[in-house]
PAZAPA-4460 file (N, C-alpha, C; in steps of 0.05 Angstrom, whole numbers, plus 32768, in hexadecimal, padded with zeros to 4 digits):
% residues 98
    n_x    n_y    n_z   ca_x   ca_y   ca_z    c_x    c_y    c_z   seq   type   mol
   81B6   80A8   8092   81C4   80AB   8079   81DE   80BB   807E     1      M     A
   81F3   80B1   8074   820C   80C0   8075   820E   80D2   805D     2      K     A
   8214   80EB   8062   8217   80FE   804B   8230   80F8   803C     3      T     A
   822E   80FB   8022   8246   80F7   8011   8243   8108   7FF8     4      K     A
   8259   810D   7FEB   8259   811D   7FD3   8246   8110   7FBF     5      K     A
   8236   8121   7FB1   8224   8118   7F9D   8208   8112   7FA7     6      G     A
   8203   8113   7FC1   81E8   8110   7FCB   81D5   8125   7FBF     7      N     A
   81BC   811E   7FBB   81A8   8132   7FB1   819B   813F   7FC9     8      R     A
   81A5   8156   7FCF   819B   8165   7FE6   818C   817E   7FDE     9      L     A
   8179   8185   7FEE   8169   819D   7FE9   8168   81AE   8003    10      F     A
   8167   81C8   7FFF   8165   81DB   8015   814A   81E9   8012    11      V     A
   813B   81E9   8028   8122   81F9   8029   8126   820F   803D    12      R     A
   8124   8228   8033   8127   823F   8044   810B   824B   8048    13      V     A
   8103   824D   8062   80E9   8257   8069   80EA   8273   8075    14      D     A
   80D7   8284   806D   80D5   829F   8079   80B8   82A3   8081    15      L     A
   80B4   82B1   8097   8099   82B6   80A0   8089   82C5   808A    16      R     A
   8070   82BC   8086   8060   82C7   8070   804C   82DC   8079    17      A     A
   8047   82DE   8092   8036   82F4   809B   8022   82EE   80B1    18      G     A
   8013   82D8   80AF   7FFD   82D4   80C2   8007   82D1   80DE    19      S     A
   7FFB   82DF   80F1   8002   82DD   810D   7FF0   82C9   811C    20      D     A
   7FE0   82BA   810D   7FCD   82A9   8119   7FD7   828C   811C    21      K     A
   7FF1   8288   8119   7FFC   826D   811C   7FFA   8265   8139    22      M     A
   7FF0   824D   813E   7FEC   8243   8159   8003   822F   8160    23      T     A
   8004   8228   8179   8017   8214   8182   8012   81F9   8174    24      E     A
   7FF8   81F3   816F   7FF1   81DB   8161   7FFC   81DB   8144    25      Q     A
   7FFA   81F2   8137   8005   81F5   811C   8023   81EE   811C    26      D     A
   8032   81F9   8130   804E   81F3   8131   8053   81D6   8138    27      F     A
   8043   81CA   8149   8046   81AE   8150   8041   819C   8137    28      D     A
   802D   81A4   8126   8028   8196   810D   8040   8197   80FB    29      D     A
   804D   81AE   80FA   8065   81B2   80E9   807B   819F   80F4    30      H     A
   8080   819F   810E   8095   818E   8119   808F   8171   8114    31      L     A
   8076   8168   8117   806F   814D   8112   8075   8145   80F4    32      A     A
   806E   8158   80E3   8073   8153   80C6   8091   8150   80C0    33      Y     A
   80A0   8163   80CA   80BD   8163   80C5   80CA   814A   80D1    34      V     A
   80C2   8142   80EA   80CC   812A   80F6   80C5   8111   80E6    35      E     A
   80AD   8110   80DB   80A5   80F9   80CB   80B6   80F7   80B2    36      A     A
   80BB   810E   80A5   80CC   810E   808D   80E8   8106   8095    37      V     A
   80F2   810F   80AB   810D   8108   80B4   810F   80EA   80BA    38      A     A
   80F9   80DD   80C1   80FA   80C1   80C5   80FC   80B0   80AB    39      G     A
   80F9   80BE   8095   80FA   80B0   807B   8112   80B6   806A    40      Q     A
   8121   80CB   8072   8138   80D4   8062   814A   80E5   8074    41      R     A
   8162   80EB   8069   8174   80FD   8077   8169   8119   8077    42      W     A
   8167   8126   808E   815C   8141   8090   8168   8150   80A8    43      L     A
   816F   8169   80A4   8176   817B   80BA   8163   8192   80B9    44      L     A
   815B   819D   80D0   8149   81B4   80D0   814E   81C5   80E8    45      G     A
   8146   81DE   80E6   8149   81F1   80FC   813E   820C   80F5    46      G     A
   813F   821E   8109   8135   8239   8104   814C   824D   8106    47      H     A
   8148   8264   80FA   815C   8279   80FB   8159   8288   8116    48      F     A
   816F   8291   8120   816E   829F   813A   816D   82BD   8136    49      T     A
   8172   82C7   811D   8171   82E3   8118   815C   82EC   8105    50      N     A
   814A   82D9   80FE   8134   82DF   80EA   811E   82CB   80EF    51      K     A
   8105   82D3   80EA   80EF   82C1   80EE   80EC   82AE   80D6    52      D     A
   80F9   8297   80D8   80F9   8283   80C3   810B   826C   80CA    53      G     A
   810F   825A   80B7   811F   8243   80BD   8129   8236   80A3    54      G     A
   8135   821E   80A6   8140   8211   808F   813F   81F3   8093    55      M     A
   813A   81E5   807E   813D   81C8   807D   8152   81C1   8068    56      L     A
   8162   81AE   806E   8175   81A2   805B   816E   8185   805A    57      L     A
   8167   817B   8043   815E   815F   8042   8164   8152   8027    58      F     A
   8163   8137   8027   8169   8128   800F   814E   8121   8002    59      E     A
   814E   8122   7FE7   8137   811A   7FD7   8142   810E   7FBD    60      A     A
   8133   80FC   7FB2   813B   80EF   7F99   8139   8101   7F81    61      K     A
   8124   8112   7F81   811F   8124   7F6A   8116   813F   7F74    62      T     A
   8117   8152   7F62   810D   816D   7F68   80EF   816C   7F70    63      R     A
   80E0   815C   7F61   80C3   815A   7F66   80BE   814F   7F83    64      K     A
   80CD   813B   7F8B   80CA   8130   7FA6   80D1   8145   7FBA    65      E     A
   80E7   8154   7FB5   80EF   816A   7FC8   80D9   817F   7FCA    66      A     A
   80CC   8186   7FB4   80B7   819A   7FB4   809F   8190   7FC4    67      E     A
   8098   8176   7FC2   8083   816B   7FD1   8089   816C   7FEF    68      E     A
   80A1   8165   7FF6   80A9   8166   8012   80A8   8182   801C    69      I     A
   80B2   8195   800D   80B3   81B1   8016   8097   81BC   8019    70      A     A
   8085   81B7   8006   806B   81C4   8006   8055   81B6   8016    71      H     A
   805A   819D   801F   8046   818F   802F   8048   8195   804C    72      N     A
   805B   81A5   8054   805E   81AD   8070   8046   81BF   8077    73      D     A
   8039   81B9   808E   8021   81C8   8096   8026   81E7   8098    74      P     A
   803D   81EF   80A0   8043   820C   80A2   8044   821A   8087    75      L     A
   804C   820B   8073   804D   8215   8058   8031   8214   804C    76      I     A
   8023   81FE   804F   8008   81FB   8045   7FF5   820F   8050    77      Q     A
   7FF8   8216   8069   7FE5   8229   8076   7FEE   8246   8072    78      K     A
   8004   824A   8064   800D   8265   805E   801B   8275   8074    79      G     A
   8022   8267   808A   8030   8275   809F   804D   827C   8097    80      F     A
   8058   826B   8086   8073   826F   807C   8073   826B   805D    81      Y     A
   8085   8279   8050   808A   8274   8033   80A5   8266   8032    82      S     A
   80AA   8258   801D   80C4   824A   801B   80D0   824C   7FFF    83      C     A
   80EA   824B   7FFE   80F9   8249   7FE5   8108   822F   7FE7    84      N     A
   8108   8221   7FD1   8116   8207   7FCF   812D   8208   7FBC    85      L     A
   8144   81FE   7FC5   815C   81FE   7FB5   8168   81E2   7FB4    86      Y     A
   8171   81DA   7F9C   8181   81C2   7F9A   819D   81C9   7FA4    87      A     A
   81A9   81B7   7FB3   81C3   81BD   7FC0   81D6   81A6   7FBB    88      W     A
   81ED   81AB   7FAE   8200   8197   7FA8   8215   8196   7FBE    89      K     A
   8217   817F   7FCB   822B   817C   7FE1   8246   8178   7FD5    90      L     A
   8259   818A   7FDC   8274   818A   7FD1   8288   8182   7FE6    91      V     A
   8285   818B   7FFF   8298   8186   8014   828A   8177   802B    92      V     A
   8296   8162   8035   828B   8154   804C   82A1   8152   8062    93      T     A
   8299   814B   807A   82AD   8148   8090   82C3   8134   8088    94      P     A
   82BC   811F   8079   82D0   810B   8072   82E5   8117   8060    95      E     A
   82E0   812E   8053   82F4   813B   8042   8309   814A   8052    96      D     A
   8304   814E   806C   8317   815D   807C   832F   814B   8082    97      E     A
   8346   8156   8081   835F   8146   8086   8367   8148   80A3    98      A     A
***
């Protein structure tokens, strides 16, 4: 998907919720989930380098769909991370640059 003004984008900001019992398999399950979602829609994801957390920026048709995507991630479901979800209106794109 090419980004353009008016796309319905959402930002999920994740912060570590507390449990130190997260395993490598838990993280692998998270990556598999995010990669599967990315195979169905436009999505960017990554982790913060100065804080224990990360962010996803993705397209969804509705707020409800975005909430389902955000909360079905195994790391969120298992309580390793909490997340905040924000609707994000795309205003500037690289094509706008002169």
